[in-house]
HTML snippet that shows the backbone in 3Dmol.js (N, CA, C, O; Angstrom):
<script src="https://3Dmol.org/build/3Dmol-min.js"></script>
<div id="view" style="width:600px;height:400px;position:relative"></div>
<script>
const pdb = `
ATOM      1  N   UNK A   1     -11.389  -4.080  -6.471  1.00  0.00           N
ATOM      2  CA  UNK A   1     -10.136  -3.374  -6.520  1.00  0.00           C
ATOM      3  C   UNK A   1     -10.288  -2.211  -7.491  1.00  0.00           C
ATOM      4  O   UNK A   1     -10.949  -2.325  -8.523  1.00  0.00           O
ATOM      5  N   UNK A   2      -9.670  -1.107  -7.145  1.00  0.00           N
ATOM      6  CA  UNK A   2      -9.704   0.093  -7.973  1.00  0.00           C
ATOM      7  C   UNK A   2      -8.269   0.430  -8.353  1.00  0.00           C
ATOM      8  O   UNK A   2      -7.399   0.503  -7.485  1.00  0.00           O
ATOM      9  N   UNK A   3      -8.017   0.632  -9.624  1.00  0.00           N
ATOM     10  CA  UNK A   3      -6.699   1.078 -10.081  1.00  0.00           C
ATOM     11  C   UNK A   3      -6.780   2.553 -10.391  1.00  0.00           C
ATOM     12  O   UNK A   3      -7.728   3.005 -11.033  1.00  0.00           O
ATOM     13  N   UNK A   4      -5.788   3.313  -9.939  1.00  0.00           N
ATOM     14  CA  UNK A   4      -5.760   4.727 -10.295  1.00  0.00           C
ATOM     15  C   UNK A   4      -4.329   5.220 -10.334  1.00  0.00           C
ATOM     16  O   UNK A   4      -3.419   4.547  -9.852  1.00  0.00           O
ATOM     17  N   UNK A   5      -4.131   6.385 -10.903  1.00  0.00           N
ATOM     18  CA  UNK A   5      -2.788   6.941 -11.013  1.00  0.00           C
ATOM     19  C   UNK A   5      -2.398   7.612  -9.712  1.00  0.00           C
ATOM     20  O   UNK A   5      -3.187   7.679  -8.770  1.00  0.00           O
ATOM     21  N   UNK A   6      -1.179   8.103  -9.673  1.00  0.00           N
ATOM     22  CA  UNK A   6      -0.681   8.785  -8.486  1.00  0.00           C
ATOM     23  C   UNK A   6      -1.316  10.145  -8.269  1.00  0.00           C
ATOM     24  O   UNK A   6      -1.155  10.729  -7.197  1.00  0.00           O
ATOM     25  N   UNK A   7      -2.019  10.655  -9.237  1.00  0.00           N
ATOM     26  CA  UNK A   7      -2.625  11.978  -9.098  1.00  0.00           C
ATOM     27  C   UNK A   7      -3.882  11.908  -8.249  1.00  0.00           C
ATOM     28  O   UNK A   7      -4.462  10.836  -8.072  1.00  0.00           O
ATOM     29  N   UNK A   8      -4.291  13.025  -7.736  1.00  0.00           N
ATOM     30  CA  UNK A   8      -5.549  13.084  -6.999  1.00  0.00           C
ATOM     31  C   UNK A   8      -5.335  13.193  -5.509  1.00  0.00           C
ATOM     32  O   UNK A   8      -4.331  13.737  -5.050  1.00  0.00           O
ATOM     33  N   UNK A   9      -6.285  12.672  -4.758  1.00  0.00           N
ATOM     34  CA  UNK A   9      -6.295  12.873  -3.314  1.00  0.00           C
ATOM     35  C   UNK A   9      -5.277  12.021  -2.563  1.00  0.00           C
ATOM     36  O   UNK A   9      -5.208  12.114  -1.338  1.00  0.00           O
ATOM     37  N   UNK A  10      -4.489  11.201  -3.241  1.00  0.00           N
ATOM     38  CA  UNK A  10      -3.516  10.330  -2.586  1.00  0.00           C
ATOM     39  C   UNK A  10      -2.427  11.065  -1.835  1.00  0.00           C
ATOM     40  O   UNK A  10      -1.796  10.485  -0.951  1.00  0.00           O
ATOM     41  N   UNK A  11      -2.188  12.324  -2.161  1.00  0.00           N
ATOM     42  CA  UNK A  11      -1.121  13.065  -1.493  1.00  0.00           C
ATOM     43  C   UNK A  11      -1.426  13.304  -0.020  1.00  0.00           C
ATOM     44  O   UNK A  11      -0.506  13.511   0.770  1.00  0.00           O
ATOM     45  N   UNK A  12      -2.673  13.279   0.355  1.00  0.00           N
ATOM     46  CA  UNK A  12      -3.045  13.499   1.746  1.00  0.00           C
ATOM     47  C   UNK A  12      -2.972  12.222   2.575  1.00  0.00           C
ATOM     48  O   UNK A  12      -3.181  12.268   3.788  1.00  0.00           O
ATOM     49  N   UNK A  13      -2.684  11.097   1.955  1.00  0.00           N
ATOM     50  CA  UNK A  13      -2.622   9.827   2.660  1.00  0.00           C
ATOM     51  C   UNK A  13      -1.337   9.710   3.469  1.00  0.00           C
ATOM     52  O   UNK A  13      -0.320  10.313   3.127  1.00  0.00           O
ATOM     53  N   UNK A  14      -1.393   8.933   4.540  1.00  0.00           N
ATOM     54  CA  UNK A  14      -0.200   8.676   5.366  1.00  0.00           C
ATOM     55  C   UNK A  14       0.335   7.301   4.987  1.00  0.00           C
ATOM     56  O   UNK A  14      -0.219   6.282   5.399  1.00  0.00           O
ATOM     57  N   UNK A  15       1.398   7.271   4.212  1.00  0.00           N
ATOM     58  CA  UNK A  15       1.961   6.035   3.678  1.00  0.00           C
ATOM     59  C   UNK A  15       2.928   5.412   4.670  1.00  0.00           C
ATOM     60  O   UNK A  15       3.670   6.112   5.360  1.00  0.00           O
ATOM     61  N   UNK A  16       2.909   4.057   4.732  1.00  0.00           N
ATOM     62  CA  UNK A  16       3.800   3.309   5.632  1.00  0.00           C
ATOM     63  C   UNK A  16       4.432   2.146   4.884  1.00  0.00           C
ATOM     64  O   UNK A  16       3.820   1.548   3.999  1.00  0.00           O
ATOM     65  N   UNK A  17       5.675   1.836   5.257  1.00  0.00           N
ATOM     66  CA  UNK A  17       6.355   0.657   4.737  1.00  0.00           C
ATOM     67  C   UNK A  17       6.319  -0.434   5.795  1.00  0.00           C
ATOM     68  O   UNK A  17       6.162  -0.155   6.984  1.00  0.00           O
ATOM     69  N   UNK A  18       6.465  -1.658   5.360  1.00  0.00           N
ATOM     70  CA  UNK A  18       6.529  -2.782   6.275  1.00  0.00           C
ATOM     71  C   UNK A  18       7.775  -2.689   7.155  1.00  0.00           C
ATOM     72  O   UNK A  18       8.827  -2.232   6.708  1.00  0.00           O
ATOM     73  N   UNK A  19       7.650  -3.117   8.386  1.00  0.00           N
ATOM     74  CA  UNK A  19       8.813  -3.182   9.269  1.00  0.00           C
ATOM     75  C   UNK A  19       9.759  -4.293   8.834  1.00  0.00           C
ATOM     76  O   UNK A  19      10.886  -4.369   9.324  1.00  0.00           O
ATOM     77  N   UNK A  20       9.320  -5.152   7.924  1.00  0.00           N
ATOM     78  CA  UNK A  20      10.147  -6.245   7.410  1.00  0.00           C
ATOM     79  C   UNK A  20      10.840  -5.879   6.101  1.00  0.00           C
ATOM     80  O   UNK A  20      11.408  -6.750   5.441  1.00  0.00           O
ATOM     81  N   UNK A  21      10.803  -4.615   5.720  1.00  0.00           N
ATOM     82  CA  UNK A  21      11.459  -4.181   4.487  1.00  0.00           C
ATOM     83  C   UNK A  21      12.955  -4.427   4.576  1.00  0.00           C
ATOM     84  O   UNK A  21      13.534  -4.371   5.660  1.00  0.00           O
ATOM     85  N   UNK A  22      13.569  -4.693   3.461  1.00  0.00           N
ATOM     86  CA  UNK A  22      15.010  -4.928   3.383  1.00  0.00           C
ATOM     87  C   UNK A  22      15.739  -3.612   3.626  1.00  0.00           C
ATOM     88  O   UNK A  22      15.689  -2.717   2.783  1.00  0.00           O
ATOM     89  N   UNK A  23      16.404  -3.483   4.747  1.00  0.00           N
ATOM     90  CA  UNK A  23      17.065  -2.229   5.096  1.00  0.00           C
ATOM     91  C   UNK A  23      18.259  -1.922   4.197  1.00  0.00           C
ATOM     92  O   UNK A  23      18.686  -0.769   4.128  1.00  0.00           O
ATOM     93  N   UNK A  24      18.811  -2.929   3.501  1.00  0.00           N
ATOM     94  CA  UNK A  24      19.928  -2.670   2.601  1.00  0.00           C
ATOM     95  C   UNK A  24      19.472  -2.000   1.304  1.00  0.00           C
ATOM     96  O   UNK A  24      20.284  -1.423   0.581  1.00  0.00           O
ATOM     97  N   UNK A  25      18.173  -2.078   1.011  1.00  0.00           N
ATOM     98  CA  UNK A  25      17.625  -1.432  -0.179  1.00  0.00           C
ATOM     99  C   UNK A  25      16.276  -0.824   0.209  1.00  0.00           C
ATOM    100  O   UNK A  25      15.229  -1.397  -0.093  1.00  0.00           O
ATOM    101  N   UNK A  26      16.295   0.321   0.871  1.00  0.00           N
ATOM    102  CA  UNK A  26      15.061   0.886   1.434  1.00  0.00           C
ATOM    103  C   UNK A  26      13.997   1.264   0.412  1.00  0.00           C
ATOM    104  O   UNK A  26      12.842   1.471   0.784  1.00  0.00           O
ATOM    105  N   UNK A  27      14.357   1.358  -0.865  1.00  0.00           N
ATOM    106  CA  UNK A  27      13.343   1.720  -1.849  1.00  0.00           C
ATOM    107  C   UNK A  27      12.690   0.496  -2.480  1.00  0.00           C
ATOM    108  O   UNK A  27      11.831   0.637  -3.351  1.00  0.00           O
ATOM    109  N   UNK A  28      13.079  -0.691  -2.058  1.00  0.00           N
ATOM    110  CA  UNK A  28      12.559  -1.927  -2.627  1.00  0.00           C
ATOM    111  C   UNK A  28      11.408  -2.457  -1.765  1.00  0.00           C
ATOM    112  O   UNK A  28      11.557  -3.455  -1.059  1.00  0.00           O
ATOM    113  N   UNK A  29      10.284  -1.790  -1.832  1.00  0.00           N
ATOM    114  CA  UNK A  29       9.170  -2.153  -0.963  1.00  0.00           C
ATOM    115  C   UNK A  29       7.870  -1.576  -1.509  1.00  0.00           C
ATOM    116  O   UNK A  29       7.875  -0.687  -2.361  1.00  0.00           O
ATOM    117  N   UNK A  30       6.774  -2.093  -1.009  1.00  0.00           N
ATOM    118  CA  UNK A  30       5.487  -1.463  -1.262  1.00  0.00           C
ATOM    119  C   UNK A  30       5.134  -0.637  -0.040  1.00  0.00           C
ATOM    120  O   UNK A  30       5.642  -0.875   1.056  1.00  0.00           O
ATOM    121  N   UNK A  31       4.270   0.322  -0.237  1.00  0.00           N
ATOM    122  CA  UNK A  31       3.780   1.157   0.856  1.00  0.00           C
ATOM    123  C   UNK A  31       2.269   1.049   0.887  1.00  0.00           C
ATOM    124  O   UNK A  31       1.630   0.863  -0.148  1.00  0.00           O
ATOM    125  N   UNK A  32       1.703   1.167   2.073  1.00  0.00           N
ATOM    126  CA  UNK A  32       0.249   1.119   2.224  1.00  0.00           C
ATOM    127  C   UNK A  32      -0.216   2.342   3.006  1.00  0.00           C
ATOM    128  O   UNK A  32       0.519   2.903   3.818  1.00  0.00           O
ATOM    129  N   UNK A  33      -1.458   2.738   2.737  1.00  0.00           N
ATOM    130  CA  UNK A  33      -2.086   3.844   3.456  1.00  0.00           C
ATOM    131  C   UNK A  33      -3.556   3.503   3.670  1.00  0.00           C
ATOM    132  O   UNK A  33      -4.285   3.230   2.717  1.00  0.00           O
ATOM    133  N   UNK A  34      -3.979   3.522   4.913  1.00  0.00           N
ATOM    134  CA  UNK A  34      -5.380   3.253   5.222  1.00  0.00           C
ATOM    135  C   UNK A  34      -6.164   4.554   5.161  1.00  0.00           C
ATOM    136  O   UNK A  34      -5.711   5.589   5.650  1.00  0.00           O
ATOM    137  N   UNK A  35      -7.341   4.493   4.557  1.00  0.00           N
ATOM    138  CA  UNK A  35      -8.220   5.657   4.450  1.00  0.00           C
ATOM    139  C   UNK A  35      -9.654   5.169   4.520  1.00  0.00           C
ATOM    140  O   UNK A  35     -10.100   4.407   3.662  1.00  0.00           O
ATOM    141  N   UNK A  36     -10.361   5.598   5.520  1.00  0.00           N
ATOM    142  CA  UNK A  36     -11.746   5.173   5.793  1.00  0.00           C
ATOM    143  C   UNK A  36     -11.842   3.649   5.701  1.00  0.00           C
ATOM    144  O   UNK A  36     -11.216   2.962   6.508  1.00  0.00           O
ATOM    145  N   UNK A  37     -12.573   3.110   4.782  1.00  0.00           N
ATOM    146  CA  UNK A  37     -12.764   1.660   4.704  1.00  0.00           C
ATOM    147  C   UNK A  37     -11.946   1.029   3.585  1.00  0.00           C
ATOM    148  O   UNK A  37     -12.245  -0.080   3.143  1.00  0.00           O
ATOM    149  N   UNK A  38     -10.898   1.745   3.120  1.00  0.00           N
ATOM    150  CA  UNK A  38     -10.088   1.245   2.016  1.00  0.00           C
ATOM    151  C   UNK A  38      -8.602   1.310   2.360  1.00  0.00           C
ATOM    152  O   UNK A  38      -8.181   2.075   3.228  1.00  0.00           O
ATOM    153  N   UNK A  39      -7.824   0.497   1.666  1.00  0.00           N
ATOM    154  CA  UNK A  39      -6.374   0.514   1.821  1.00  0.00           C
ATOM    155  C   UNK A  39      -5.754   0.762   0.446  1.00  0.00           C
ATOM    156  O   UNK A  39      -6.056   0.059  -0.518  1.00  0.00           O
ATOM    157  N   UNK A  40      -4.891   1.762   0.368  1.00  0.00           N
ATOM    158  CA  UNK A  40      -4.187   2.110  -0.863  1.00  0.00           C
ATOM    159  C   UNK A  40      -2.823   1.431  -0.829  1.00  0.00           C
ATOM    160  O   UNK A  40      -2.189   1.365   0.224  1.00  0.00           O
ATOM    161  N   UNK A  41      -2.369   0.928  -1.972  1.00  0.00           N
ATOM    162  CA  UNK A  41      -1.072   0.245  -2.074  1.00  0.00           C
ATOM    163  C   UNK A  41      -0.318   0.833  -3.267  1.00  0.00           C
ATOM    164  O   UNK A  41      -0.888   1.006  -4.345  1.00  0.00           O
ATOM    165  N   UNK A  42       0.980   1.142  -3.066  1.00  0.00           N
ATOM    166  CA  UNK A  42       1.802   1.678  -4.147  1.00  0.00           C
ATOM    167  C   UNK A  42       3.224   1.140  -4.043  1.00  0.00           C
ATOM    168  O   UNK A  42       3.622   0.601  -3.010  1.00  0.00           O
ATOM    169  N   UNK A  43       3.974   1.290  -5.112  1.00  0.00           N
ATOM    170  CA  UNK A  43       5.382   0.921  -5.170  1.00  0.00           C
ATOM    171  C   UNK A  43       6.188   2.078  -4.597  1.00  0.00           C
ATOM    172  O   UNK A  43       6.044   3.213  -5.052  1.00  0.00           O
ATOM    173  N   UNK A  44       7.025   1.812  -3.615  1.00  0.00           N
ATOM    174  CA  UNK A  44       7.782   2.892  -2.983  1.00  0.00           C
ATOM    175  C   UNK A  44       8.786   3.535  -3.934  1.00  0.00           C
ATOM    176  O   UNK A  44       9.183   4.680  -3.720  1.00  0.00           O
ATOM    177  N   UNK A  45       9.201   2.826  -4.971  1.00  0.00           N
ATOM    178  CA  UNK A  45      10.143   3.391  -5.944  1.00  0.00           C
ATOM    179  C   UNK A  45       9.465   4.368  -6.904  1.00  0.00           C
ATOM    180  O   UNK A  45      10.143   5.150  -7.571  1.00  0.00           O
ATOM    181  N   UNK A  46       8.143   4.328  -6.978  1.00  0.00           N
ATOM    182  CA  UNK A  46       7.392   5.181  -7.901  1.00  0.00           C
ATOM    183  C   UNK A  46       6.171   5.738  -7.161  1.00  0.00           C
ATOM    184  O   UNK A  46       5.028   5.433  -7.503  1.00  0.00           O
ATOM    185  N   UNK A  47       6.436   6.550  -6.154  1.00  0.00           N
ATOM    186  CA  UNK A  47       5.367   7.050  -5.289  1.00  0.00           C
ATOM    187  C   UNK A  47       4.299   7.846  -6.035  1.00  0.00           C
ATOM    188  O   UNK A  47       3.146   7.881  -5.605  1.00  0.00           O
ATOM    189  N   UNK A  48       4.662   8.479  -7.133  1.00  0.00           N
ATOM    190  CA  UNK A  48       3.691   9.252  -7.901  1.00  0.00           C
ATOM    191  C   UNK A  48       3.000   8.404  -8.959  1.00  0.00           C
ATOM    192  O   UNK A  48       2.093   8.882  -9.640  1.00  0.00           O
ATOM    193  N   UNK A  49       3.416   7.162  -9.101  1.00  0.00           N
ATOM    194  CA  UNK A  49       2.875   6.287 -10.135  1.00  0.00           C
ATOM    195  C   UNK A  49       1.570   5.626  -9.729  1.00  0.00           C
ATOM    196  O   UNK A  49       0.904   6.061  -8.790  1.00  0.00           O
ATOM    197  N   UNK A  50       1.217   4.577 -10.443  1.00  0.00           N
ATOM    198  CA  UNK A  50      -0.060   3.908 -10.191  1.00  0.00           C
ATOM    199  C   UNK A  50      -0.109   3.237  -8.824  1.00  0.00           C
ATOM    200  O   UNK A  50       0.919   2.873  -8.253  1.00  0.00           O
ATOM    201  N   UNK A  51      -1.287   3.088  -8.332  1.00  0.00           N
ATOM    202  CA  UNK A  51      -1.527   2.356  -7.082  1.00  0.00           C
ATOM    203  C   UNK A  51      -2.867   1.654  -7.209  1.00  0.00           C
ATOM    204  O   UNK A  51      -3.647   1.934  -8.119  1.00  0.00           O
ATOM    205  N   UNK A  52      -3.120   0.748  -6.294  1.00  0.00           N
ATOM    206  CA  UNK A  52      -4.435   0.128  -6.294  1.00  0.00           C
ATOM    207  C   UNK A  52      -5.049   0.259  -4.918  1.00  0.00           C
ATOM    208  O   UNK A  52      -4.354   0.464  -3.923  1.00  0.00           O
ATOM    209  N   UNK A  53      -6.350   0.137  -4.881  1.00  0.00           N
ATOM    210  CA  UNK A  53      -7.115   0.327  -3.656  1.00  0.00           C
ATOM    211  C   UNK A  53      -7.981  -0.906  -3.440  1.00  0.00           C
ATOM    212  O   UNK A  53      -8.639  -1.386  -4.364  1.00  0.00           O
ATOM    213  N   UNK A  54      -7.975  -1.412  -2.214  1.00  0.00           N
ATOM    214  CA  UNK A  54      -8.821  -2.559  -1.876  1.00  0.00           C
ATOM    215  C   UNK A  54      -9.671  -2.208  -0.663  1.00  0.00           C
ATOM    216  O   UNK A  54      -9.321  -1.335   0.131  1.00  0.00           O
ATOM    217  N   UNK A  55     -10.781  -2.899  -0.542  1.00  0.00           N
ATOM    218  CA  UNK A  55     -11.655  -2.705   0.622  1.00  0.00           C
ATOM    219  C   UNK A  55     -10.937  -3.187   1.885  1.00  0.00           C
ATOM    220  O   UNK A  55     -10.166  -4.146   1.839  1.00  0.00           O
ATOM    221  N   UNK A  56     -11.190  -2.529   2.990  1.00  0.00           N
ATOM    222  CA  UNK A  56     -10.558  -2.878   4.258  1.00  0.00           C
ATOM    223  C   UNK A  56     -10.662  -4.350   4.617  1.00  0.00           C
ATOM    224  O   UNK A  56      -9.654  -4.955   4.981  1.00  0.00           O
ATOM    225  N   UNK A  57     -11.862  -4.956   4.528  1.00  0.00           N
ATOM    226  CA  UNK A  57     -11.979  -6.382   4.864  1.00  0.00           C
ATOM    227  C   UNK A  57     -11.150  -7.284   3.940  1.00  0.00           C
ATOM    228  O   UNK A  57     -10.612  -8.295   4.391  1.00  0.00           O
ATOM    229  N   UNK A  58     -11.042  -6.934   2.667  1.00  0.00           N
ATOM    230  CA  UNK A  58     -10.225  -7.721   1.738  1.00  0.00           C
ATOM    231  C   UNK A  58      -8.751  -7.620   2.121  1.00  0.00           C
ATOM    232  O   UNK A  58      -8.026  -8.613   2.060  1.00  0.00           O
ATOM    233  N   UNK A  59      -8.306  -6.431   2.512  1.00  0.00           N
ATOM    234  CA  UNK A  59      -6.915  -6.259   2.939  1.00  0.00           C
ATOM    235  C   UNK A  59      -6.658  -7.065   4.210  1.00  0.00           C
ATOM    236  O   UNK A  59      -5.627  -7.728   4.321  1.00  0.00           O
ATOM    237  N   UNK A  60      -7.573  -7.015   5.157  1.00  0.00           N
ATOM    238  CA  UNK A  60      -7.414  -7.776   6.409  1.00  0.00           C
ATOM    239  C   UNK A  60      -7.316  -9.270   6.123  1.00  0.00           C
ATOM    240  O   UNK A  60      -6.516  -9.969   6.746  1.00  0.00           O
ATOM    241  N   UNK A  61      -8.122  -9.766   5.186  1.00  0.00           N
ATOM    242  CA  UNK A  61      -8.069 -11.182   4.822  1.00  0.00           C
ATOM    243  C   UNK A  61      -6.726 -11.513   4.177  1.00  0.00           C
ATOM    244  O   UNK A  61      -6.153 -12.566   4.459  1.00  0.00           O
ATOM    245  N   UNK A  62      -6.215 -10.631   3.315  1.00  0.00           N
ATOM    246  CA  UNK A  62      -4.921 -10.854   2.688  1.00  0.00           C
ATOM    247  C   UNK A  62      -3.810 -10.898   3.730  1.00  0.00           C
ATOM    248  O   UNK A  62      -2.960 -11.788   3.688  1.00  0.00           O
ATOM    249  N   UNK A  63      -3.804  -9.956   4.657  1.00  0.00           N
ATOM    250  CA  UNK A  63      -2.757  -9.899   5.685  1.00  0.00           C
ATOM    251  C   UNK A  63      -2.811 -11.164   6.549  1.00  0.00           C
ATOM    252  O   UNK A  63      -1.770 -11.733   6.880  1.00  0.00           O
ATOM    253  N   UNK A  64      -4.004 -11.598   6.911  1.00  0.00           N
ATOM    254  CA  UNK A  64      -4.128 -12.819   7.722  1.00  0.00           C
ATOM    255  C   UNK A  64      -3.598 -14.030   6.941  1.00  0.00           C
ATOM    256  O   UNK A  64      -2.913 -14.883   7.507  1.00  0.00           O
ATOM    257  N   UNK A  65      -3.913 -14.101   5.653  1.00  0.00           N
ATOM    258  CA  UNK A  65      -3.423 -15.183   4.806  1.00  0.00           C
ATOM    259  C   UNK A  65      -1.896 -15.139   4.722  1.00  0.00           C
ATOM    260  O   UNK A  65      -1.241 -16.167   4.895  1.00  0.00           O
ATOM    261  N   UNK A  66      -1.323 -13.965   4.458  1.00  0.00           N
ATOM    262  CA  UNK A  66       0.125 -13.821   4.320  1.00  0.00           C
ATOM    263  C   UNK A  66       0.850 -14.161   5.625  1.00  0.00           C
ATOM    264  O   UNK A  66       1.947 -14.719   5.600  1.00  0.00           O
ATOM    265  N   UNK A  67       0.244 -13.829   6.747  1.00  0.00           N
ATOM    266  CA  UNK A  67       0.870 -14.104   8.041  1.00  0.00           C
ATOM    267  C   UNK A  67       0.990 -15.601   8.311  1.00  0.00           C
ATOM    268  O   UNK A  67       1.874 -16.032   9.051  1.00  0.00           O
ATOM    269  N   UNK A  68       0.108 -16.385   7.717  1.00  0.00           N
ATOM    270  CA  UNK A  68       0.163 -17.843   7.907  1.00  0.00           C
ATOM    271  C   UNK A  68       1.203 -18.503   7.013  1.00  0.00           C
ATOM    272  O   UNK A  68       1.494 -19.687   7.189  1.00  0.00           O
ATOM    273  N   UNK A  69       1.763 -17.783   6.073  1.00  0.00           N
ATOM    274  CA  UNK A  69       2.728 -18.359   5.108  1.00  0.00           C
ATOM    275  C   UNK A  69       4.126 -18.197   5.559  1.00  0.00           C
ATOM    276  O   UNK A  69       5.051 -18.623   4.868  1.00  0.00           O
TER     277      UNK A  69
END
`;
const viewer = $3Dmol.createViewer("view");
viewer.addModel(pdb, "pdb");
viewer.setStyle({}, {cartoon: {color: "spectrum"}});
viewer.zoomTo();
viewer.render();
</script>
């Protein structure tokens, strides 16, 4: 996992929110952006703030795990 600030090349990323986000509070969610073999994750309330990056296979494993819960 890589931690970095909101500065840098992240502005060119295409960020998405979950379709399961709470529509009554649209800013209460995380956003993800896929880029090459990595997935960037940030807090939607602080888009310019810190985010973390995980390898694509690690993200896929996390999503599969979360889907079973």
